[in-house]
C-alpha positions in Angstrom: -2.3 -34.4 9.9 -3.4 -38.0 10.8 -2.8 -40.8 8.3 -5.7 -42.3 6.3 -7.4 -44.7 8.8 -9.6 -46.7 6.3 -9.6 -50.5 6.7 -7.3 -52.4 4.3 -8.2 -55.5 2.4 -6.3 -58.8 2.3 -6.2 -61.9 0.3 -8.9 -64.5 0.9 -7.9 -67.3 3.2 -8.6 -70.1 0.6 -9.0 -70.1 -3.1 -11.8 -71.9 -5.1 -11.0 -75.5 -5.9 -10.1 -76.3 -9.5 -11.3 -79.4 -11.3 -8.4 -80.7 -13.4 -9.2 -81.3 -17.1 -6.9 -83.2 -19.4 -7.4 -80.7 -22.3 -5.3 -77.8 -23.3 -8.1 -75.4 -22.5 -8.1 -76.6 -18.9 -4.5 -75.8 -18.6 -4.9 -72.4 -20.1 -7.9 -71.7 -17.8 -5.8 -72.7 -14.8 -3.0 -70.4 -15.9 -5.5 -67.5 -16.3 -6.9 -68.1 -12.9 -3.5 -68.1 -11.3 -2.6 -64.8 -13.1 -5.9 -63.3 -12.0 -5.1 -64.3 -8.4 -1.6 -62.8 -8.6 -2.8 -59.6 -10.2 -5.6 -59.3 -7.7 -3.1 -59.8 -4.8 -0.9 -57.1 -6.2 -3.8 -54.8 -6.6 -5.0 -55.5 -3.0 -1.5 -54.8 -1.7 -1.4 -51.5 -3.6 -4.7 -50.5 -2.1 -3.4 -51.3 1.3 -0.2 -49.3 0.7 0.5 -46.3 -1.7 -3.0 -46.2 -3.3 -4.4 -45.5 0.2 -2.3 -42.4 0.5 -3.5 -38.9 -0.3 -0.8 -36.9 -2.0 0.7 -34.5 0.5 0.8 -30.7 0.1 2.3 -27.9 2.2 -0.3 -25.1 2.5 1.5 -22.8 5.0 4.8 -22.4 6.8 4.8 -19.9 9.7 7.1 -18.4 12.3 5.5 -19.1 15.7 7.9 -17.6 18.2 11.3 -16.0 18.7 10.9 -13.1 16.3 9.3 -9.7 15.8 7.5 -10.1 12.5 10.2 -12.0 10.6 13.1 -10.4 12.5 15.1 -12.6 14.8 18.5 -12.6 16.6 21.6 -14.8 16.5 21.7 -17.4 19.2 18.0 -17.3 20.1 15.6 -20.1 19.1 12.9 -19.4 16.5 9.8 -21.6 16.3 8.3 -22.8 13.0 5.1 -24.6 12.1 4.1 -26.2 8.8 0.5 -26.8 7.8 0.1 -29.6 5.4 -2.6 -31.9 4.0 -2.5 -35.5 2.8 -0.7 -38.6 4.1 2.4 -37.4 6.0 5.1 -39.4 7.8 7.9 -36.8 8.1 8.7 -33.2 7.8 12.1 -32.3 6.5 13.3 -28.8 7.4 15.9 -26.8 5.6 16.5 -23.6 7.5 18.6 -22.0 4.8 21.9 -21.9 6.7 23.1 -25.5 6.4 25.5 -27.3 4.1 23.9 -28.0 0.7 21.4 -30.8 1.0 21.4 -31.1 4.8 18.0 -31.1 6.5 16.4 -31.7 9.9 13.7 -34.4 10.0 10.8 -34.3 12.4 7.6 -36.4 12.7 5.6 -33.5 13.9 4.8 -30.2 12.1 6.6 -28.0 14.5 10.3 -27.4 15.2 12.7 -24.7 16.2 16.1 -23.5 15.0 19.0 -21.3 16.3 20.9 -19.3 13.7 24.6 -18.8 14.4 25.3 -16.1 11.8 23.4 -12.9 10.9 21.7 -13.0 7.5 18.6 -13.5 5.5 17.3 -17.0 5.4 14.6 -18.9 3.5 13.0 -21.9 5.3 11.9 -24.7 3.1 9.8 -27.7 4.3 9.5 -31.0 2.4 6.8 -33.4 3.6 7.0 -37.1 2.8 4.2 -39.7 2.9 4.8 -43.3 4.2 4.8 -44.5 0.7 7.4 -42.0 -0.5 5.3 -39.3 -2.0 6.8 -35.8 -1.4 5.8 -32.1 -1.6 7.8 -29.0 -0.8 6.8 -25.6 0.5 8.0 -23.7 -2.6 4.6 -22.1 -2.9 4.8 -21.0 0.8 8.4 -19.9 1.4 9.2 -18.1 4.6 12.0 -15.6 4.9 13.6 -14.8 8.3 16.1 -12.0 8.9 18.6 -12.6 11.6 20.6 -9.8 13.3 23.4 -10.1 15.8 22.3 -8.1 18.9 25.7 -8.6 20.5 27.6 -7.0 17.7 29.4 -3.8 18.8 31.6 -2.0 16.3 35.2 -0.8 17.1 38.2 0.1 15.0 39.3 -3.5 14.6 36.0 -5.0 13.5 34.6 -5.9 10.1 31.0 -5.9 9.0 29.8 -8.1 6.1 26.8 -6.6 4.4 25.3 -8.5 1.5 22.3 -8.9 -0.7 21.4 -11.3 -3.4 18.7 -11.1 -6.2 16.6 -13.1 -6.7 16.4 -14.9 -3.4 14.1 -17.5 -5.0 13.7 -18.7 -8.6 12.5 -21.6 -10.6 14.9 -23.6 -12.8 14.2 -22.4 -16.3 16.4 -23.3 -19.3 18.6 -25.4 -17.1 20.2 -22.5 -15.1 19.4 -19.7 -12.7 21.6 -16.6 -12.4 21.7 -14.6 -9.2 23.6 -11.3 -8.5 25.4 -10.9 -5.2 26.3 -7.5 -3.9 28.7 -7.1 -1.0 30.0 -3.6 -1.8 28.4 -2.1 1.3 30.7 -4.3 3.6 33.0 -2.1 5.6 35.2 -1.7 8.7 34.9 1.0 11.3 37.0 4.1 12.1 36.9 6.9 14.6 35.3 4.9 17.3 33.3 5.6 19.5 31.5 7.4 16.6 32.4 4.4 14.5 32.0 5.8 11.0 31.8 3.1 8.3 34.8 2.9 5.9 34.6 0.5 2.9 38.2 1.3 1.9 39.6 -0.9 4.8 38.1 -4.0 3.3 40.9 -6.1 1.9 39.1 -9.3 0.8 35.7 -10.6 -0.1 35.0 -14.3 -0.2 31.7 -15.8 -1.5 30.8 -19.4 -0.7 27.9 -20.2 -3.1 26.9 -23.3 -1.2 27.1 -25.6 -4.2 30.7 -26.8 -4.0 31.9 -24.5 -6.7 35.0 -22.2 -6.5 34.7 -19.2 -4.1 34.0 -15.7 -5.5 36.6 -13.1 -4.6 35.2 -9.6 -5.5 32.5 -7.5 -3.9 29.8 -7.8 -6.6 29.4 -11.0 -8.6 27.0 -13.1 -10.7 26.7 -16.8 -10.0 24.9 -19.5 -11.9 23.0 -22.4 -10.3 22.3 -25.5 -12.4 20.3 -27.7 -10.0 17.3 -27.5 -7.8 18.2 -26.9 -4.1 18.5 -24.6 -1.2 21.8 -22.7 -1.1 23.4 -20.8 1.8 25.3 -18.0 0.1 28.0 -16.9 2.7 30.0 -13.7 2.3 33.1 -13.3 4.4 35.0 -10.0 4.4 38.4 -9.2 5.9 39.6 -5.7 6.8 43.1 -4.2 7.2 43.2 -5.2 10.9 42.8 -8.8 9.9 39.3 -8.9 11.5 36.7 -11.0 9.6 32.9 -11.1 9.5 30.4 -13.2 7.7 26.7 -13.0 6.7 24.4 -15.4 4.9 21.7 -15.1 2.3 19.6 -18.1 1.3 18.9 -18.7 -2.4 16.1 -21.2 -3.2 16.1 -22.8 -6.7 12.8 -24.6 -7.2 11.5 -26.8 -10.0 9.3 -25.0 -12.4 5.8 -25.2 -10.8 2.6 -26.0 -12.7 0.6 -22.9 -13.7 -2.2 -23.2 -11.2 -4.3 -20.5 -9.6 -3.8 -20.7 -5.9 -6.6 -20.2 -3.4 -9.2 -20.0 -6.2 -12.0 -18.9 -3.9 -10.1 -16.4 -1.8 -8.5 -13.1 -2.8 -5.3 -12.8 -0.7 -3.5 -9.5 -0.1 -0.2 -8.9 1.5 -0.9 -5.6 3.4 1.6 -3.3 5.0 -0.7 -1.9 7.7 -3.7 -2.6 9.9 -6.8 -0.4 9.8 -6.7 2.2 12.5 -10.5 1.9 13.0 -13.5 0.3 11.3 -15.9 3.0 12.2 -16.5 5.1 9.0 -17.2 8.2 11.2 -13.7 7.9 12.8 -11.3 6.2 10.4 -9.2 8.5 8.2 -6.6 6.3 6.5 -6.6 3.9 3.5 -6.2 0.5 5.3 -9.4 1.0 7.2 -11.1 3.0 4.4 -10.7 0.1 2.0 -12.5 -2.3 4.4 -15.2 0.3 5.1 -15.7 0.9 1.3 -16.5 -2.8 0.7 -18.6 -3.6 3.8 -20.6 -0.3 4.1 -22.3 1.6 1.3 -23.1 5.3 0.7 -25.9 7.2 -0.9 -23.9 7.6 -4.2 -20.9 6.1 -5.8 -18.6 6.7 -8.8 -19.7 4.8 -11.9 -17.8 1.6 -12.8 -18.4 0.2 -16.3 -18.2 -3.6 -15.8 -19.5 -4.5 -19.3 -16.1 -6.2 -19.6 -15.8 -8.0 -16.3 -12.1 -8.7 -16.8 -11.2 -5.0 -17.2 -13.8 -2.7 -15.5 -13.4 1.0 -15.9 -13.9 3.6 -13.2 -15.3 7.0 -14.2 -14.2 9.5 -11.5 -16.4 12.3 -13.0 -19.7 10.3 -13.0 -22.0 9.4 -10.1 -24.8 6.9 -9.7 -27.2 6.2 -6.9 -26.2 3.5 -4.5 -28.4 3.5 -1.3 -30.1 6.5 -2.9 -32.2 5.7 -5.9 -32.0 9.3 -7.1 -31.6 12.9 -6.0 -32.9 16.3 -6.9 -31.2 19.6 -6.4 -34.2 21.7 -5.3 -32.1 24.8 -4.6 -28.4 25.6 -4.2 -28.7 24.6 -0.5 -31.3 21.8 -0.6 -30.5 18.3 -2.0 -33.4 15.8 -1.8 -32.4 12.1 -1.9 -34.9 9.3 -2.6 -33.8 6.3 -0.4 -33.6 2.8 -1.9 -36.1 0.4 -0.4 -35.7 -3.3 0.8 -31.9 -3.2 1.0 -31.1 -5.9 3.6 -28.6 -5.5 6.4 -25.9 -8.2 6.5 -27.4 -9.3 9.9 -30.9 -10.3 8.9 -32.2 -9.6 12.4 -31.9 -5.9 11.7 -34.2 -6.0 8.7 -33.7 -3.5 5.9 -32.1 -0.1 5.6 -34.4 2.9 6.0 -34.4 6.7 5.6 -34.1 6.9 9.3 -30.8 5.0 9.2 -29.5 7.6 6.6 -30.5 10.5 8.8 -28.9 8.8 11.9 -25.7 7.9 10.1 -24.9 11.4 8.7 -26.0 13.1 11.9 -23.8 10.7 13.9 -20.7 11.5 11.9 -21.3 15.2 12.4 -21.9 14.7 16.1 -18.7 12.6 16.6 -16.8 15.3 14.7 -13.5 13.4 14.7 -11.1 12.9 11.8 -12.8 12.9 8.4 -16.0 14.7 9.6 -14.9 18.0 8.1 -15.4 16.6 4.6 -19.2 16.8 5.0 -19.3 19.3 7.8 -17.8 22.1 5.7 -21.1 22.5 3.8 -23.7 20.8 6.0 -23.2 22.9 9.1 -20.5 25.3 7.9 -18.4 23.9 10.8 -20.8 25.3 13.3 -19.6 25.4 16.9 -21.3 25.7 20.2 -21.3 29.0 22.0 -20.6 28.2 25.7 -22.1 31.6 26.7 -25.6 30.5 25.7 -27.9 27.9 27.0 -28.4 26.3 23.6 -26.1 23.9 21.8 -25.6 25.6 18.5 -23.6 22.8 17.1 -26.2 20.2 17.8 -28.9 22.5 16.4 -27.0 22.9 13.2 -26.5 19.2 12.8 -30.2 18.5 13.3 -31.1 21.2 10.8 -28.7 19.9 8.1 -29.9 16.3 7.7 -33.7 15.8 7.8 -35.8 12.7 7.0 -38.9 14.3 5.4 -40.8 11.0 5.0 -40.1 7.2 4.9 -38.4 7.5 1.5 -36.7 10.9 1.5 -33.8 12.6 3.2 -32.9 16.2 2.6 -29.5 17.7 3.0 -30.0 21.3 3.9 -26.6 23.0 3.3 -25.3 25.8 5.4 -23.9 27.2 2.1 -23.9 26.1 -1.5 -21.3 23.6 -2.4 -20.3 22.1 -5.7 -18.8 18.8 -4.6 -21.6 17.4 -2.6 -21.7 14.1 -4.5 -18.0 13.7 -4.4 -17.9 14.0 -0.6 -20.9 11.7 -0.2 -18.8 9.1 -2.0 -16.2 9.3 0.8 -16.3 6.6 3.6 -17.3 9.1 6.3 -20.8 9.2 4.6 -21.3 5.5 5.0 -24.8 4.4 6.1 -25.1 2.3 9.3 -28.0 0.6 11.0 -29.2 2.9 13.8 -30.5 -0.1 15.8 -27.2 -2.0 15.5 -25.1 1.0 16.7 -27.5 1.7 19.6 -27.5 -2.0 20.5 -23.7 -1.8 20.8 -22.9 1.3 22.8 -24.7 4.0 20.8 -23.2 7.4 19.9 -22.1 10.4 21.9 -20.9 13.8 20.9 -17.1 14.1 20.2 -16.6 10.5 21.4 -15.7 7.1 19.9 -17.5 3.8 20.2 -15.0 1.0 20.9 -17.3 -1.8 19.6 -18.0 0.0 16.3 -14.3 0.7 15.9 -13.6 -3.1 15.7 -16.9 -4.6 14.4 -18.9 -4.0 11.3 -22.4 -4.6 9.9 -23.4 -2.9 6.7 -25.2 -3.5 3.4 -22.1 -3.9 1.1 -20.9 -6.8 -1.1 -18.6 -8.2 1.7 -19.1 -8.6 5.4 -16.5 -8.7 8.2 -15.6 -12.3 9.3 -12.8 -11.4 11.7 -10.1 -8.9 12.4 -7.0 -10.1 14.3 -5.0 -6.9 14.7 -1.4 -7.4 13.7 -2.2 -10.6 11.8 -5.1 -10.5 9.3 -8.5 -9.2 8.4 -11.0 -11.5 6.6 -14.1 -10.6 4.6 -16.8 -13.0 3.4 -19.1 -12.6 0.5 -22.4 -11.2 1.5 -25.0 -13.7 0.3 -27.8 -11.2 0.6 -26.1 -8.4 -1.3 -28.7 -6.5 -3.3 -26.6 -4.8 -5.9 -24.9 -5.9 -9.2 -22.6 -7.4 -10.0 -22.6 -9.9 -7.2 -19.2 -10.4 -5.6 -17.2 -13.2 -7.3 -14.8 -14.2 -4.5 -16.0 -16.2 -1.6 -13.6 -14.4 0.7 -11.0 -11.7 0.9 -8.0 -12.2 3.2 -5.7 -9.3 4.0 -2.6 -10.6 5.7 -0.3 -8.1 7.6 3.1 -8.5 6.0 5.2 -5.4 6.9 8.5 -6.6 5.5 8.9 -5.9 1.8 11.2 -8.8 1.2 8.6 -11.2 2.6 5.9 -9.6 0.4 8.0 -10.1 -2.7 8.5 -13.8 -1.7 4.8 -14.3 -1.2 3.6 -12.7 -4.5 6.4 -14.4 -6.5 5.3 -17.8 -5.2 1.7 -17.0 -5.8 0.8 -17.2 -2.1 -0.8 -13.8 -2.3 -2.6 -12.2 -5.2 -1.7 -8.6 -4.5 1.2 -7.0 -2.6 0.9 -3.5 -1.2 4.4 -3.0 0.2 6.9 -3.6 -2.6 9.3 -0.6 -2.7 9.6 1.3 -6.0 13.3 0.4 -6.2 12.4 -3.2 -6.7 9.6 -2.8 -9.2 11.7 -3.1 -12.3 12.9 -6.5 -11.0 9.4 -7.6 -10.0 8.2 -6.8 -13.5 10.5 -9.6 -14.9 9.0 -12.3 -12.7 6.9 -14.9 -14.4 3.2 -14.8 -13.5 3.2 -11.2 -12.3 1.4 -8.2 -13.7 2.5 -4.7 -12.5 -0.1 -2.0 -13.1 1.2 1.5 -13.0 -1.0 4.7 -13.1 -0.4 8.3 -12.2 -1.6 8.8 -8.7 -3.5 11.9 -7.5 -0.6 12.8 -5.2 1.2 16.0 -6.1 4.8 16.8 -5.2 6.0 20.4 -5.6 8.4 23.0 -4.5 6.7 26.0 -3.0 8.1 29.5 -3.0 7.2 31.8 -0.1 5.9 35.0 -1.7 5.5 36.8 1.6 7.9 36.2 4.4 6.5 38.8 6.8 4.8 37.7 10.0 2.3 40.0 11.9 3.5 40.4 15.4 7.1 39.5 14.8 9.3 42.7 15.0 12.0 41.1 12.9 9.5 40.4 10.0 7.5 43.5 9.6 8.2 43.9 5.9 8.0 41.4 3.1 11.6 40.9 1.8 11.0 37.7 -0.1 12.5 37.6 -3.7 9.7 35.2 -4.6 7.1 37.9 -4.4 8.3 38.7 -8.0 6.9 36.6 -10.8 10.1 36.8 -12.8 12.1 35.2 -9.9 9.6 32.4 -9.6 9.6 31.8 -13.4 13.4 31.9 -13.4 13.5 29.1 -10.7 10.9 27.2 -12.6 13.0 27.2 -15.8 16.2 26.4 -13.9 14.7 23.3 -12.3 16.0 20.0 -13.7 12.8 18.0 -14.2 14.4 15.3 -16.3 16.9 14.3 -13.6 14.0 14.0 -11.1 12.0 11.8 -13.5 14.8 9.5 -14.6 17.6 9.5 -12.1 15.8 10.1 -8.8 12.4 8.4 -9.5 13.6 5.9 -12.1 10.7 6.7 -14.4 8.0 5.8 -11.9 6.4 9.2 -12.0 4.4 11.6 -14.2 5.3 15.3 -14.7 3.1 17.5 -12.7 1.7 20.3 -14.9 -1.0 22.0 -12.9 -2.2 22.7 -9.4 -4.5 19.7 -9.7 -3.2 16.3 -10.9 -3.7 14.5 -14.1 -6.5 12.0 -13.6 -8.6 14.5 -11.5 -11.8 15.7 -13.3 -11.1 19.2 -14.5 -7.4 18.8 -15.0 -5.8 21.0 -17.7 -2.1 20.6 -18.2 -1.9 22.6 -21.4 -0.6 25.8 -19.7 2.6 24.3 -18.3 5.7 25.0 -20.4 8.6 25.1 -17.9 11.0 22.6 -19.5 14.5 23.2 -18.2 16.1 26.0 -20.0 19.2 27.9 -18.8 18.6 30.8 -21.2 14.9 31.2 -20.3 15.8 31.1 -16.6 18.5 33.7 -16.9 16.3 35.9 -19.1 13.5 35.8 -16.5 15.8 36.7 -13.7 17.1 39.7 -15.7 13.6 41.1 -15.6 13.4 40.9 -11.8 14.0 44.0 -9.6 17.7 44.9 -9.5 18.2 43.6 -6.0 17.7 40.0 -7.2 18.9 40.1 -10.8 22.4 39.0 -10.0 21.3 36.2 -7.7 20.6 36.1 -4.0 20.6 33.8 -0.9 17.6 31.8 0.2 16.7 28.6 2.1 15.0 25.4 1.2 13.2 23.3 3.8 12.5 19.6 3.5 12.1 16.6 5.8 15.4 14.9 5.7 14.0 11.4 6.3 12.4 11.5 2.9 15.2 10.2 0.5 13.5 11.6 -2.7 13.1 15.1 -1.2 16.7 14.9 0.1 18.0 14.1 -3.4 15.8 16.8 -5.0 17.1 19.4 -2.5 20.7 18.6 -3.3 20.0 19.0 -7.0 18.1 22.3 -6.5 21.0 23.7 -4.5 23.5 22.9 -7.3 21.2 23.8 -10.2 20.2 27.3 -8.9 23.8 28.2 -8.0 25.2 27.2 -11.4 22.3 28.7 -13.5 21.2 31.7 -11.5 23.8 32.3 -8.8 21.1 31.7 -6.2 22.8 30.5 -3.0 20.5 27.9 -1.4 21.0 26.9 2.2 19.4 23.5 2.8 17.4 22.9 5.9 16.9 19.1 6.1 14.9 18.7 9.3 12.3 16.4 11.0 8.8 16.4 9.5 7.3 18.4 12.4 10.1 21.0 12.1 9.5 21.1 8.3 5.8 21.8 8.8 6.7 24.6 11.3 9.0 26.2 8.7 6.0 26.2 6.3 3.3 27.2 8.9 5.3 30.2 10.0 6.7 31.1 6.5 10.2 31.0 7.8 12.0 29.8 4.7 12.3 30.8 1.0 11.3 27.5 -0.5 10.0 24.1 0.6 9.4 20.6 -0.8 6.1 19.1 0.1 3.2 17.0 -1.3 -0.6 16.8 -1.2 -2.8 13.7 -1.0 -6.5 13.9 -2.0 -9.4 13.3 0.4 -12.0 13.1 -2.3 -12.2 13.3 -6.1 -12.8 17.0 -6.8 -10.5 20.0 -7.8 -11.9 21.9 -4.8 -9.8 19.6 -2.5 -6.7 21.0 -4.2 -7.2 24.5 -5.5 -9.0 26.0 -2.5 -6.6 24.8 0.3 -3.4 25.3 -1.7 -4.0 28.5 -3.7 -6.8 30.6 -2.2 -5.4 33.6 -0.5 -7.6 33.0 2.5 -5.5 29.8 3.2 -2.2 31.8 3.7 -0.8 30.8 7.1 -1.4 33.6 9.6 -0.9 34.0 13.4 -3.8 33.0 15.6 -5.4 36.3 16.6 -3.6 37.8 19.6 -0.8 35.2 19.5 2.0 35.6 16.9 3.8 32.5 18.3 1.0 30.3 17.0 0.1 29.7 13.3 -3.4 28.8 12.1 -1.8 26.2 9.8 -3.1 27.6 6.6 -2.2 25.2 3.7 -1.3 27.9 1.1 2.1 27.9 2.6 3.7 30.1 -0.1 1.1 32.8 0.5 0.3 32.9 -3.2 -2.3 35.6 -3.9 -4.2 36.3 -7.1 -7.7 37.8 -6.9 -8.7 36.3 -10.2 -7.8 32.8 -8.9 -9.7 33.5 -5.6 -12.8 34.5 -7.5 -12.6 31.5 -9.9 -12.3 29.1 -6.9 -15.2 30.7 -5.1 -17.4 30.6 -8.1 -16.7 26.9 -8.7 -17.1 26.0 -5.0 -20.6 27.5 -4.8 -22.0 25.8 -8.0 -23.2 22.3 -8.6 -23.2 22.8 -12.4 -20.1 21.0 -13.6 -19.6 22.9 -16.9 -19.7 26.2 -14.9 -17.3 24.8 -12.3 -15.0 23.4 -15.1 -14.8 26.8 -16.8 -13.7 28.5 -13.5 -11.2 25.8 -12.6 -9.7 26.2 -16.1 -9.2 29.9 -15.4 -7.7 29.2 -12.0 -5.2 26.7 -13.4 -4.1 29.0 -16.2 -3.2 31.8 -13.8 -1.7 29.5 -11.2 0.7 28.0 -13.8 1.5 31.2 -15.6 2.2 32.9 -12.2 4.7 30.1 -11.4 2.9 29.7 -8.0 4.9 26.5 -7.5 7.7 24.6 -9.2 5.5 21.7 -10.4 7.6 18.6 -9.9 5.8 15.3 -10.2 2.9 12.9 -9.5 4.3 9.6 -8.2 2.9 6.7 -10.1 0.6 4.3 -8.2 2.1 0.8 -8.6 0.1 -2.3 -8.1 1.9 -5.6 -8.3 -0.5 -8.5 -8.7 -0.6 -12.0 -10.0 -1.6 -12.2 -13.7 -4.5 -14.5 -12.8 -6.2 -11.6 -11.2 -9.2 -10.3 -13.2 -11.5 -7.3 -12.6 -8.7 -4.9 -11.6 -10.1 -1.3 -11.2 -7.6 1.5 -10.7 -9.0 3.8 -8.0 -6.8 6.9 -7.5 -7.9 7.0 -3.9 -6.0 3.7 -3.5 -9.1 1.8 -2.2 -9.6 -1.5 -3.9 -13.1 -2.5 -5.0 -13.3 -6.2 -4.1 -16.7 -6.5 -5.7 -15.2 -6.8 -9.2 -12.1 -8.8 -8.5 -11.9 -12.5 -9.4 -9.4 -15.1 -10.6 
């Protein structure tokens, strides 16, 4: 940043002549004039020096080279760049690994550094003006993780493994306490397998970086009493005498003023890029969130923003968005009146029309990739082309399903009655696009993507796309021509890709971002203690359960011609349900960040009824139920439990289930911890007795749970003529109850909510009383954000509504 180049003033070359007077007043006047001259000279000098300076500030510190994300290597240079404002003479760099107080001074805003020891370092920059004004980067700290790529374990080596918490803090009350953990440090045995062994560690030595006595045990607490950057170095020694060290930087900063940062921009630390920006293609939350705010749909869920600080989302109520209104003319005909004079974000394309609505929905059906099934299931009944005819039956079905009847109306002509039409039209796949804009940029083709539309956007929503730099950031700007209410309050939304959880924690703690997506659950209780943060926690709509395979036969497999599963008996399933230790899962495994699952649909979903669940852990109830089972299973039996071993929560639950069922019911469970594809195969072919799995919603309706997970038609079966291929049915336990099937079918075919609700209540009652699953938990949705954020709306689909957010 260049220094202020304004012209300085100097003293005048001569002073006005004085006429001497031989009176006291003349002497006093002369003294006054001299004082005025002196004061003026001082003032002029100040204007020419410090007063000319603009106070410096560090707005950003970035890693520019030498790392992947924030991950670097010992011995390799890493580039850094500081962005600052104001009058700046020097940049003083503390890379977090030096002796306390030592810095590197540069006159430019770039530098590089080589780390000699693996560790986790915080980089702090102090800028200094020519007149001595200073500012530090405490609001924009950067953390870099250094590994030693040349490290190779053998029987004589030590490995120091450390962590400290917190890594950055403000000096409050005169001291800062940090906890240091080195208990994972170890040596190696049985090389070349090189298994870690912490028992060979003979000494720990903590150098706190502040000239205080060394620490000598694995886990310690240390108190800092002064502002500074401290390189905390752990050195461990093993029985062979080998030593190793690692470093963690602790930054203790002065208490900052309570100021809202970036007041016009809402900044998010995001863990992932969108896959696509085309609403007909994208099928994940990072892209869905952007699509939701740039494009609009015919309808939307109601948000009550009468209190703009705390808006409330009603998942069971819908209002027109790009449709003014709609009429259900028959069970298969929905007539939408299209809103007039809604401007496109690019004014050259005019306003949205009924033709755009017809084009957009037909286009999604034509592309038929990813989320298309959500509207295709009822619009065309998933029609397919018959290659033996000269017609294109798929295309004919698409054209028949979405019809613009005049300039203001579009009819949806359903292939079959469906009760969740509005719920699916609220999903991003039903977003309305400009036909002219799409056709100007590559158009559409059957079963094909449009590369331009995958990376560019032009809609009618409250925000418009400014730019997307994959792997770096995506920025939205307020749409000045937005037709709806309320108008967006933030000038811009910036989502910065920050895949490392430690960096996310640093950014939100310093207030450099307003919301962090990637803070792990294990850190949430610590994050809740940080000043200036608000952690919102709500039951998500994700369900986690243990399925029990009620039919383990497989048509076409000579070894599985008869169903031998003990779980075909309701008393066996109830016995397992009573033997399950729900409290251990909630408190020990999930640390309280979950809600007990009590039904086949989750709490928070319209239609949920948790009143039928009563399976609290009871040894006596479990044993009594098993005593009612057929004799072959009354004394216990052997079975298998499949789970994806890379999932630590499921791994912990599996170990608990094995121990619990053996001790309570004498059921011998063989654990099958496998890769996720192998786990799905076990379920798709019904090869195991039990399985741990979850379900994530696509849209807000019970049909998205009960039909795929409990309807007997969804039991996995062989593809006709090929017993080696499964159709992938999602009712992996093969649960069957004709009453449940009938209730689900009734609810699916009706658009009258009270009728649907009555049927869903019947279905839930039977599903729970039949012990179709072991109902385990709903993980809580956890949103860490700065407490200056207002307008937070919890959307269980995990898609933020930027229209309501402000600071």
